[in-house]
C-alpha positions in Angstrom: -60.6 14.6 135.8 -58.0 16.8 135.4 -56.1 13.9 133.5 -58.6 13.5 131.5 -58.6 17.5 130.1 -54.6 17.1 129.5 -55.5 14.2 127.2 -58.9 15.4 125.4 -56.2 18.4 124.5 -53.5 16.4 123.5 -55.6 14.8 121.0 -57.6 17.8 119.7 -53.8 19.2 119.4 -53.0 16.5 116.9 -55.9 15.9 115.1 -56.1 20.1 114.3 -52.4 19.5 113.3 -53.1 16.3 110.6 -55.6 18.4 109.5 -53.7 21.6 108.3 -51.1 19.2 107.1 -53.6 17.2 105.3 -54.4 20.5 103.5 -51.2 21.6 102.8 -50.3 19.0 101.0 -53.6 18.8 99.0 -53.1 22.4 98.0 -49.5 22.2 96.7 -50.9 18.9 94.6 -53.4 21.6 93.0 -50.7 23.9 92.5 -48.3 21.7 90.5 -51.1 20.3 88.0 -52.2 23.9 87.4 -55.9 22.8 87.2 -58.7 24.6 87.7 -61.0 23.3 89.9 -62.7 24.4 93.2 -61.0 23.5 95.9 -63.2 21.2 99.1 -65.9 24.2 100.8 -63.3 23.3 104.0 -60.4 24.8 101.9 -62.5 28.3 101.5 -61.1 29.8 104.6 -57.8 29.3 102.8 -55.8 32.8 103.2 -56.2 35.2 100.1 -52.5 35.8 99.0 -53.3 31.4 98.6 -55.9 31.3 96.0 -54.3 34.4 94.1 -50.7 32.2 94.1 -52.9 29.1 92.8 -54.9 31.4 90.1 -51.9 32.7 88.8 -50.1 29.2 88.7 -53.0 27.8 86.9 -53.0 30.6 84.4 -49.2 29.8 83.2 -49.7 25.9 83.1 -52.8 26.7 80.8 -50.3 29.1 79.0 -47.3 26.9 78.3 -49.8 24.0 77.6 -51.5 25.8 73.9 -47.6 26.3 73.5 -46.4 22.8 73.5 -49.6 21.9 71.5 -47.9 23.6 68.2 -45.3 21.0 67.5 -42.6 22.2 65.0 -43.4 20.0 62.2 -47.1 21.6 62.5 -44.8 25.2 62.1 -43.3 23.2 58.7 -47.1 22.3 57.4 -48.0 26.1 57.9 -45.5 27.5 56.0 -45.6 24.6 53.1 -49.3 25.8 52.9 -48.3 29.1 53.2 -45.8 28.6 50.4 -48.3 27.0 47.8 -50.6 29.7 48.6 -48.4 32.2 47.0 -46.7 29.6 44.3 -50.3 29.5 43.3 -51.3 32.9 42.6 -51.3 33.4 38.4 -48.0 34.3 37.3 -47.7 37.1 34.6 -47.2 35.8 30.8 -45.0 36.4 28.8 -45.9 37.0 25.3 -43.2 37.5 22.5 -44.0 39.7 19.5 -46.6 41.9 21.5 -46.5 45.6 21.3 -43.0 47.5 22.2 -41.6 44.8 24.8 -38.0 45.0 23.4 -39.0 41.4 21.8 -37.7 40.2 18.2 -41.2 39.2 17.9 -42.6 36.0 16.6 -40.4 32.5 17.0 -41.2 29.4 15.8 -41.9 26.4 18.0 -40.3 23.3 18.8 -42.0 21.7 15.5 -39.9 24.8 12.9 -43.7 26.7 12.9 -44.6 30.3 13.5 -47.6 30.8 15.9 -49.9 33.6 16.8 -50.3 34.7 20.4 -53.4 31.8 20.6 -51.2 29.1 19.1 -52.8 29.6 15.3 -49.6 28.1 13.0 -49.5 32.0 10.1 -50.0 31.3 7.0 -47.2 29.2 4.3 -46.6 32.6 3.2 -45.8 35.0 6.2 -44.1 31.2 7.9 -41.4 32.1 4.7 -40.7 35.5 5.6 -40.3 35.0 9.4 -38.1 32.0 8.8 -35.9 34.6 5.9 -35.8 37.5 8.3 -34.4 34.9 11.3 -32.0 33.8 8.8 -30.7 37.2 7.7 -30.9 39.0 11.3 -28.7 35.8 12.2 -26.7 36.4 9.6 -26.1 40.2 10.0 -27.4 40.1 6.5 -28.8 43.6 6.1 -29.0 43.7 2.6 -31.6 40.6 2.5 -33.9 42.7 5.3 -34.0 45.7 3.1 -35.2 43.9 0.4 -37.5 42.2 2.4 -38.8 45.0 4.5 -40.2 46.6 1.5 -42.9 43.3 1.1 -43.4 43.3 4.8 -44.1 47.2 4.9 -47.8 45.9 3.3 -48.2 43.1 5.3 -51.2 43.2 7.9 -48.9 40.7 9.9 -48.0 42.8 13.1 -45.7 40.3 14.6 -43.2 40.0 11.1 -43.2 43.8 11.0 -42.2 43.8 14.6 -39.6 41.3 13.7 -38.9 43.0 10.4 -38.1 46.5 12.6 -36.3 44.9 15.6 -33.7 43.1 12.6 -33.3 46.6 11.0 -32.8 48.4 13.8 -29.5 46.7 14.6 -28.1 47.4 11.7 -28.2 51.2 12.4 -28.6 54.0 9.9 -28.1 52.0 7.1 -31.3 51.2 7.1 -33.3 54.8 7.6 -35.0 54.4 4.5 -36.5 51.4 5.0 -37.4 51.9 8.8 -39.4 55.3 7.4 -41.9 53.6 5.5 -42.8 51.9 9.0 -43.4 55.3 10.9 -47.2 55.6 9.5 -48.0 52.0 9.8 -51.9 52.2 11.3 -51.2 49.6 13.9 -50.2 53.0 16.4 -47.5 50.0 18.3 -45.8 48.9 15.4 -45.0 53.0 14.4 -44.2 54.1 18.0 -41.3 51.1 17.7 -40.5 51.8 14.4 -39.9 55.8 15.8 -38.1 54.4 18.2 -35.9 52.7 16.4 -35.4 55.6 13.7 -34.3 58.1 16.1 -31.9 55.5 17.6 -30.4 55.1 14.2 -30.3 58.7 13.3 -28.1 58.7 16.4 -24.8 57.0 14.5 -25.1 60.1 11.6 -22.2 62.0 12.8 -23.0 64.3 9.2 -25.4 67.1 9.6 -26.2 67.8 5.9 -26.8 63.6 5.7 -28.9 64.0 9.1 -30.7 66.9 7.7 -31.3 65.1 4.9 -32.8 61.6 6.2 -34.7 63.7 8.6 -36.6 65.7 5.9 -37.8 62.4 3.9 -39.1 61.4 7.4 -41.0 64.5 7.6 -42.3 64.3 4.5 -43.8 60.5 4.7 -45.1 61.0 8.2 -49.0 62.3 9.5 -48.6 61.5 13.3 -47.9 64.5 14.8 -46.6 62.9 18.4 -44.0 61.4 15.3 -43.4 64.4 13.7 -43.0 67.0 16.6 -40.2 64.2 18.3 -38.7 64.3 14.4 -38.8 67.9 13.9 -37.2 68.4 16.9 -33.7 66.8 15.9 -33.1 69.5 13.4 -32.6 71.3 16.1 -29.2 71.8 17.7 -27.7 70.7 14.0 -25.8 72.6 11.7 -28.1 75.9 11.0 -27.9 76.0 7.4 -28.9 72.4 7.4 -31.3 72.5 9.0 -32.7 75.9 8.2 -32.2 74.3 4.2 -34.9 71.3 5.2 -37.3 73.9 7.2 -37.8 76.0 4.3 -38.3 73.1 2.4 -41.0 71.4 4.4 -42.5 74.7 5.3 -42.8 75.8 1.3 -44.3 72.2 0.6 -46.5 72.8 3.4 -47.2 69.5 4.5 -48.1 68.0 7.8 -45.1 68.8 9.3 -45.0 72.7 8.8 -46.3 73.7 12.2 -43.6 71.4 13.6 -40.5 73.0 11.3 -42.0 76.3 12.2 -41.7 75.8 15.9 -38.0 74.3 15.1 -37.0 77.3 13.6 -38.1 79.5 15.7 -36.5 77.5 18.6 -33.0 78.1 16.6 -33.4 81.3 15.7 -35.2 83.2 18.4 -37.6 84.6 15.6 -41.2 83.6 14.6 -40.9 82.3 10.5 -42.2 85.0 8.0 -40.5 83.7 4.8 -37.5 82.2 3.3 -36.1 85.6 2.7 -35.6 86.5 6.3 -34.1 83.1 7.1 -31.6 83.8 3.9 -31.4 86.9 6.1 -30.9 85.7 9.4 -28.3 82.9 8.2 -26.3 85.8 6.3 -25.8 87.4 10.0 -25.3 84.9 12.5 -24.3 81.4 10.5 -20.8 80.5 11.3 -20.1 77.5 10.1 -18.9 74.6 11.6 -15.5 73.2 11.4 -14.3 69.8 12.2 -10.9 69.0 14.5 -9.2 66.8 13.4 -7.7 64.5 16.5 
């Protein structure tokens, strides 16, 4: 009887050892695969630490699997798609000769024909003028440019005027008189462009008396308030006698420039305009002739 009891105990111990060894091996295989599956009912008795470790390792395995799904080829394809989306956006169009843009105006196509922004060819007469302006500008033939400008100033072709103004601007102060004709253009953009080129060319004149005479011609020809103010301001800083002489003539002519001439006079003298006699008296008392120093 005693032997039987010992035998049963040994068998029971071996069976228990085999069961726990089997359970430990199955759990290890589960953790290595990282699979989320329910354990057999018998494994519900696994210690809590073992269950938590299984969950953590399974979660990490899933994250790694997700990362593996995104291959380098797919990453490259994604980058190409994003680049296509950027380059497919409509880019701003640059139109030659539209407004004050710094362009030289209309240019001929490969077939030598000048066209407007919509691709419509200009009339034959305007084609000839555009080509003549280009030819004269390329050759620095400013005499021809000045002759053509008188004909173009009355044209309704905006591109033709713009090209002419810019070409005249390259000749500097020698074409100030011709540019003056465009200062009062009905198209505000043309008038603005002419004003910019005109003021730039004016700075090339070193003699104040000559500069004052050119300013006077422009003030008498203009009606635009902003342009009149800008040009009248050019009288400030030049020889006072030359400036006040122009101011007196402008005010006496009662032109559109009169209010701006008075403002310039007040800036120069510090006094309000009260008549030519007062202006002459101020010059008599305050004017000091400019002296040129030879270097």
